[in-house]
C-alpha positions as CSV (number, residue, x, y, z in Angstrom):
1,M,1.1,-24.5,-7.9
2,A,4.0,-26.1,-6.1
3,S,6.3,-25.1,-8.9
4,I,5.4,-21.5,-8.6
5,M,6.0,-21.5,-4.8
6,G,9.2,-23.5,-5.4
7,S,10.4,-20.9,-7.8
8,I,9.6,-18.1,-5.3
9,F,10.9,-19.7,-2.1
10,G,13.4,-22.3,-3.4
11,E,14.2,-24.8,-0.7
12,T,12.5,-22.7,2.0
13,T,9.2,-24.4,2.9
14,G,6.8,-24.7,5.7
15,V,6.8,-22.0,8.5
16,E,9.3,-19.7,6.8
17,A,7.3,-19.5,3.6
18,D,4.1,-19.1,5.5
19,K,5.6,-16.3,7.6
20,T,6.8,-14.5,4.5
21,L,3.4,-14.8,2.8
22,G,1.6,-13.7,6.0
23,L,3.7,-10.6,6.6
24,N,3.6,-9.6,2.9
25,A,-0.2,-10.0,2.9
26,V,-0.5,-7.6,5.8
27,A,1.8,-5.1,4.1
28,G,-0.2,-5.5,0.8
29,A,-3.5,-5.0,2.6
30,G,-2.1,-1.9,4.3
31,A,-1.0,-0.4,1.0
32,M,-4.5,-1.2,-0.5
33,A,-6.2,0.5,2.5
34,N,-4.0,3.5,1.9
35,A,-4.9,3.7,-1.7
36,Y,-8.7,3.4,-1.0
37,L,-8.4,6.1,1.7
38,V,-6.7,8.5,-0.7
39,A,-9.2,7.7,-3.4
40,A,-12.1,8.2,-1.0
41,L,-10.8,11.5,0.1
42,G,-10.2,12.7,-3.4
43,A,-13.5,11.6,-4.9
44,S,-15.6,14.4,-6.2
45,T,-19.0,12.8,-6.0
46,P,-20.7,11.4,-2.9
47,E,-21.5,8.1,-4.7
48,V,-17.9,7.5,-5.7
49,K,-16.7,8.5,-2.2
50,R,-19.1,6.1,-0.6
51,L,-18.0,3.3,-3.0
52,Y,-14.3,3.8,-2.1
53,S,-15.2,4.1,1.6
54,D,-17.1,0.7,1.4
55,Y,-14.0,-0.9,-0.2
56,L,-11.8,0.7,2.4
57,T,-13.9,-0.9,5.2
58,Q,-13.7,-4.3,3.6
59,V,-9.9,-4.0,3.2
60,L,-9.6,-2.9,6.9
61,V,-11.5,-6.0,8.0
62,G,-9.2,-8.2,5.9
63,H,-6.2,-6.4,7.2
64,Q,-7.3,-7.0,10.8
65,G,-7.8,-10.7,10.1
66,L,-4.4,-11.0,8.5
67,T,-2.8,-9.1,11.5
68,E,-4.5,-11.4,14.0
69,L,-3.2,-14.5,12.0
70,N,0.3,-13.1,12.1
71,L,0.1,-12.4,15.8
72,G,-1.5,-15.7,16.6
73,K,1.2,-17.6,14.7
74,G,3.9,-15.6,16.4
75,W,5.2,-14.1,13.2
76,A,4.9,-10.6,14.5
77,N,5.3,-9.3,18.0
78,P,4.5,-5.6,18.2
79,Y,5.2,-5.4,22.0
80,Q,8.8,-6.4,21.7
81,E,11.4,-3.8,22.5
82,P,12.5,-1.9,19.4
83,E,16.0,-3.3,19.7
84,S,14.7,-6.8,19.7
85,Q,12.6,-6.2,16.7
86,L,15.6,-4.8,14.8
87,Q,17.7,-7.9,15.8
88,V,15.0,-10.2,14.5
89,A,14.7,-8.3,11.3
90,Y,18.5,-8.3,10.9
91,R,18.8,-12.0,11.6
92,D,16.0,-12.8,9.1
93,S,17.5,-10.7,6.4
94,Q,20.9,-12.3,7.0
95,E,19.3,-15.8,6.6
96,I,17.8,-14.7,3.3
97,L,21.0,-13.3,2.0
98,T,23.1,-16.3,3.0
99,S,20.7,-19.0,1.9
100,P,21.7,-20.9,-1.3
101,Q,19.9,-19.7,-4.4
């Protein structure tokens, strides 16, 4: 398992790798929730609609847990000024682009 993570993150370990995984997990859960919502709205039978709705509820609970983790660790701060959020995103992207491969 360490070799897989090493190939993904290279020399980056610890908090930066955890932050990347945490933020990506939230984004993935959001995309999954969107997919289940669209599927539930487009379902033609009540049984299938209920099935997708139940899955959507489970994904939303997971998304909330991941969001709370990210907020608790300080990896995301939704109450920062938008300019500050952009500066942090820009700084993080510059670190990624300038890090040795």
